N, C-alpha and C positions, 0 to 999 in steps of 0.2 A: 674370293678367288675371281680373277679376271676371265670372263667367259669368252672374250675375243682377244687373246694375247697376240701381240705383234710378232711375227716370225723374226727370230734373232738375226737372220742373215740379211734383213732388209737394209738398204742404205737409207739415209735420212729422207730423201725425196720419196722413195717408195713407201717408207714408214708413214709419211704424211698423207700419201694417197690412200693407203690402207685405212688410216684413221678417218679420212674424209668419207670413204665408202661406208664406214660403220657409223656415220653421222656424229662422230666425235670431233666436232669442229674446233673447239677451243684447244684441245690437245694437238690437233693437226696444225693449227696456227703456231703453236709453240715450237713444234718440230721444224716447221718451215723457216722460222727465224734462225734456228740453229743451222739448218741446211744452207741458208744464205751466208751466214757467218763462216761456214766451213768451205765456202767456195763452190757451192752447187750452181748449176747453170741457171742464171737469174730469170730467163724467159720462162722456163718450166716452173720455177718457184712462184713467180708472180701470176702465171696463168692458173695454177692450182689455187693460189690465194684468192684470185678473182672468183673461181668456182665456189670456194667456201663462203665468200661474202654474198654471192647470189643465193646460196642455200639459206643464209641467215637473213635474207631480205635487207641487205645494206647496200643500196645502189650507189651511194657516194663512195663508199670504200671499194666497191667492185670496180667502179670507173677508175679510181686511183690505181688499183692493182693492174687493170688493163693498160693504162697509160704507161706504167712502169715496165710491163712486159713488152710493149711495143717500142718503148725507148731503148730497151735492152737489146733490141735487134730481133724481134720475132720473125722478120722476113727471112732471116738466115737460119731459122730453126725448123724443127719438125712441126711446130704449131702452125695452124692456118692463120696467117696474119689478117686475111680478109674477114674471117669469122670474128677475130678480136675487134677489128675496126667496126664491124657491123654491130656487135654487142655494145660497144662504146657509144655508137650513134644512137642506138635505141634507148640507152639510159639517158643520154643528154636530151633527147626528144621528150622523154617522159618527165624530165625535170623542168620542162618549159624553157629549154635553151636551144631553139632550132638552129641558131647560127653555129654552135659547137657541133650539133648533130650533123649539119651539112658537111662540115670539115671532116668529121670522122667517116661519114658515108662516102665522101669523094675519095678518101684514101682506100676504102674498101673496094670500090668499083675500079679504081686505078690499078689496084693489086690483082683483082680478079674480075675482068670485064663482064663475065657471065654470072656474076653474083646477084641472083634475083632479089634476095632480101635487102642487099645493099642498094640496088636501084629503086626498089619500092620505098625504102626508108628515105632515100635521098629526095625523091619526088614529094613525099609527104612533108619533109622538112622545108623544102623550097616553097611549097604551098603555104605552110605556116608562116614563112617570112614574107609572104605576098610577092615573091619573085615569080611572076607569072610566065616570063620568058623562060626562066630556068625550069619551071614546072612543065611548060609545053615541050621543051627539049627532052626532058626526062620521060614524059609520056610517050614521045615518039620512039625513044629507045626501047621502052617496055613493049610497045606495039610491034616493033621489029623483032625483038629477041624472045619475047614471052607472050605471044598472042593468045595462048590458052590459059593464061593466068587470069582468074576472075578479077583480081584487083587492078589489073591493067585497064580493063574496061570501066571499072568503078572510078578510077582517077581521071580517065578521059571524060567520063560523064560529069564529074565535078567541074572540070575545066570548061566544058561547053555550058554548063549551068551558070558559071561565073560570068560568062560573056553573053548570057541571055539566049543561047541557041537551044531552046527547049526540046525541039524534035530530035536533034542529035544527042542531047543528053539522055533523053528517054531511051533511045536506041542503045546507047552504051550501057545503061543500067539493066536493060533486058538481056544484053549479051553477058553481062556479069552474072546475072541470075541463072542463065542457061548453063554456065560453067560451075556455079556454086549456088544451088537452090536455097541454101540456108543463109546466104549473105544478107543479113538484116539491113545493113547500110544501103545497099543497092535497092532493096525492096522499099525502104522508107522513102528514099529520094524519088523513086518512081511514083509512089503514092502521093507524095507531097505535091508533085507537079500536076497530077491528074488523078484525084481519088476515084477509084472504081466503085461499083455498086457492092453492097455487102455479100452478094452471092457470087461475086467474081472469083476466079481462080487465084488471083493475087491476094484477096482477102483470106481465102482458105489457107494459102501458104503462110500468111502472117500468123494466123491462129495456130497453125501447126508448130511454127517456130517458137511462138510465145509459150506454148504448153510443154515444150521439150526441155526439161531441166538439165539434160546433158549438154545442151548447146552453150557456147560462151555467152556470158551476160550481155555484151554489147549487141549481139544479134537479137537476143530476146528483148532488150530495151527498144531497139529500133522497130521491132515487130509490134510491140505494144503501142508505141506512138503512131505507127502506121494504122493500126486498127482503130485507134481513137479518131483519126482524121476521116477514115472511111465511114464510120458510124456517125460522126458529126455531120458530114455532108448529107447523110440519110435522115438527119433529124432524130436520131436515136441517142439522145443526149445522156441518159442515165448509163447506158452500156458504154458509150464513148468515154465518159468520165471514169468508169471503173477500169478501163484499159489504160487511161492516162495515169490513174493512181498506181496501177500495177507497174507500169514502166518506170514511174518515179521511184517507187519502192526498190525496184531492181537497181536503179542508178545509185540510190543511197547505199544499198548494200555493197555494190561494186566499189564505191568510193571508200567505204569502211575497210574493205580488204586491203586498200592502199594507205590506210591510216589517215584518211582525209575525212574529217567530220566538222560539222558546224558547232562551234562552241560560243553560245551567246555572250558569256561574260568576256571572252577574249575580244569579240567585235566591239562591245561596249567600251572596253579599255582602250582599244586602238583608236576609236573615233574620239574619245575624250582626250587622249593624248594629242591628237591633231588639233582639237579645239584649244587646248592649253598652249600649244606651240604657236598658234596664229591668233593672238589677240588683236584688238583693233589697232594698237600702236605699231604692229608689224607693218602696217601699210601707210604710215605717216611719211616715210622716206622712200622714194622710188629710184630705181637704177636709171642711169642715163639711157636715152633711147638708142636703139641699134644704129650703127653707122651705115647701114644698108637699107634699101627699100624692101622691107619684108614685114608683113603683118600676119601672124598666125591667127586663125579663127578656131577656137576650141569649142567643140560640141560635146556637152556632157549630160549626164542623167542616168537613170536606171536603164539597162537594156530593155527593149520592147516598149520604150516610151515615146518613140518617134524620132530617135536620133538619126537613123539612116535616111528618113524622109527629109529632115532638115538639111542634112549633109548634101543630098542630091539636088535639092532646090538651090542652095547657095552655090554649089559646084558648077551649076549650069551657067553661072555668070561668066561673061567673057574674060574678066580679069582674075578669075579664081581657079586654083588647082586644088584637088583633094588628094590627101595621102591615105585616106581610109583609116582603118583602125591600126595605128602604130603604137609601139611601146616606147617611143623615143622619150616622151616626157617622164614616164615612170622610171626609165633607166637613168635619166638625168637627176631625178629626185632621189633615187637610191644612192647614186654616187655622191650627191650633195650631202646626204645624211651621214654616209660613211666618212667623208672628208671632214665634216663638222665634228663628228665624234673623235676622229683622230687628232683634231686641233684642240680638243678639250672644251668645246663649246656645248653647253646644255641650256635648257630652258627655252623661252620664247625666241623665235627667230626675229632678228633686228637688223634690217638693212643699214641702219646708222652705224652699226658696228663694222669695223674694217674687215674683220675675218669673215663675217656673214656676207658682207657685200662682195668681197672677192670671190667667195665660193659660189654665190648666186650668179655672178658674171661668168665664172667658169662653167657652171651648169648650163647657162644659156648658150654659151659658145659650143658646148658639146651637143646640145639639142639642134642648133642651126647646122652644125656639121653633119649630123645624122640626116637632116632634111636634104641637104645638098647631095650627099652621097647616094641618096635614094632617087635622085633625079627630080626633086621637087624644088623649083626655083622661080615660081611666080611671085608677084607682089603680094598676093593674098593666098595663103595655104591653109586648107581645112585639116585640122587634126581631130578626128572623130573617134574617140575611145570613151564609151559611156562611163567606165569606172574611173576616169579622171576626175569625176566629181569629188573623189576622196582627196585629191591634191589640188583643188581649185585655188586655194590660197597660194600655194607654191607657184602655180601657173601665173597668177597675177603679179607675184614678186619678180618672176623672170621677165614678164612682158607687161609692163604697167598699162599699155594702151591696147592690148589685144582683146578683141571681143570674146566674152565667155557666153555661149548660148546654152542655157539650161532648158532642155526639153522636158515638159511636164505633162503627165497624162493621169487620168483618173486612177488612183492607186489600186482599186479593185480590178480594173482592166489590165493595168500593168502587171500586177502580181499573178493574175490568172494566166496572162500570156506567157509569163516566165515559166509557170508550172506546166503549161500546155506545150511549150516549145521543146523540141528534142535537142537538148544540149548534151545528151548522152550522160556520161559521167563527168560533169563539168563543175560548176560551183555547188557545193553541198546545200546551200540555203535555197537553191531553186527547186529542190525536189521534195520539200516538206512544207505543208501549208502553215504550220506554226512557225517554222523558221523563216519563211517568207514574210509573214506578218512582223516578226521581230526585226528582221533585217530592214524592212521598209521603215520601221520606227526609228532605227539608228540613222538610216539615210536621211530621213526627214529632219532629224535632230541636227545633223551636220549641215544640211542645206540651210536650215534656219540660221545657224551661226554664220555661214558664208554670206547670206543676205545682209546680215547686220554689220559685217566688218569689211567686206571686199568693195573697194571703189569701182566705179563703172569703167568701161562698158560691161555691165552684167545684165544680160537679156534673158528674160523668162518667156518661153513660147509654149502656149498651151496647145497640145495636140488636137483636142476637140475643136477649139476655135479655128485652128489652121485648116482642118478638113471641111469645116462647115462654111468658112468664108475665106477661101484661099487667096482670092485676088487682093483683098485688103490686107490680110495677114502677111503675105509675101512682100508686098510693097513696104509695109511697116518694118518688117524684119530687115530688108536690105538697107533701109534708111538708118536703122539703129546700128547695124554693123558698120556703116560708113561707106556703102557702095551705092553707085547710081542704079536707077531702076533698069533692069534688063528683062524684056518680055520672055526671053528664053527660059528664065527661072520657073515660069508657070508651066512650061512644057518639059520639065525635067525627065519625064518618063520616056521621051523620044531619044535621049542620049544612050549610046551603046557602051558606055564605060563599064569596066568589070565591077561587079558587086560581090563581095565575099561574105556578107552578113546574112542572117536568117530572114531578113526582109527583102531579099533579092527579087521575089516575085511581085510583092506589093508595090515597090517603087518603080516597077516597069509598066505600071498601069496608071491611067489618070487618077487623080485624087478622088476618093469617095469616102463615105461615112460608114461603110459596112462593118468595120472593125470596132466601132465605138461601143456597141452594146452586145457584142458576141458573148462576153462573160456572163451576161444575165441568164443565158440558157442554163448556166451551171451554178447559179447563185445558191441554190439549196444545199449544195455539197461543199461550198467554199469555206465553211467554218469561220476561223478568225479573220479571213480576208474580207468578209462582209462588213465588218465594223470599221475598216480603214476609211479615213476621210482625207480629202484634199485640204491643203492649207487655205 
């Protein structure tokens, strides 16, 4: 006998809502399909369908239902269109598509100018796109309309930090904490800039946040990393590492709730597929040079291996412009693969094949258009995305003469720095020592392949050599890239350009060797990382 019978006088839409309220989602979906066929108001149908997909943790289907509701004319219905646009923006942002998120959030705030969630999401998405002018404009709106909102001051702090204004950034983070004392992100950024003593009230607040299981995981993760830095500065390394371990465990757990986990066999298969697709003969035929004066300079390697330092050194050259960490190459590579599959091409990539050659030229054209649309139009443009080491072969096929700079650092220092860095819930392999060691092994395997097949200019720069002998190393680097010597490159730290990476503080100081052996304080707790060796 059905314990929750549907009242017989319900219309189809009400019946579906009743079933949804009873968590009978599959039945509710079936009723909604009938309601739509029977001519029910489509906005209400798709809005309820979106709620069902959210309850089932199906973000792609939820986004599709929201788009259907909005296309059906939500603005003319009883539903709140700004709320639907905001939900859609949040989904697109979580899926790593900030451009689509911006489009949705802009619709939300256009529909409802005082939509706090819409403005906050819009500024975050603009920041993810590295649209700093758009970010600045959005922060100004938040400051005018929502001055008591803690995240208003958090985002203002991030913007000041990006431009190197430490004092104003710290002030903004303090204001955020005054309004929301448990805001871990504000607390971590404040600590990162100036770690206090372990008995400071900020340290006490971090300990309270970390120990409170009821608080959201991101706040506790930030608090854990903040405590690790406070105790590290006080040379209490054992306790510092325990807090870093706790923060990383929380980050792993948070990723797992979103079904994001590190699967070693999947990474092995992915890298082996890349090696198979780019054998030596893939590089025997090169595309014709670009008809314009443009030389991309790709800086690749693992994060925390010195890529930002390399970027800032070369970017200080008078003929060079940097685009920072952009996804243009990844986007071009993804489109190339999709087009190649649609054309029926499989196996190793061969520029001697007309189809592959045409698709590579189209990918290159797409990449160059992305550069120009972003205002990057110098003769030499740096593209610094560490993860592009995975597609180094594709970069060489697109640009046969482009310098590829591979930044190399002691693997123990690199992996410890990844574990120590507060990437929040970012890449799952960063938060587990065993996964870090495994991923490093796969990275090393792929780079060994690239060294054996990719023709020059392929430049390997060792971080330790660079910081110990910067004068000679910088001169040699510029020579290998193909640039004349510019003494400004040695004073990269004087430039006030915005920096969005975790190395923002280090590259605003003169070069030093302090980071080389930091990992050794924690060697006894690093487990599998201790056995990693450089090539």
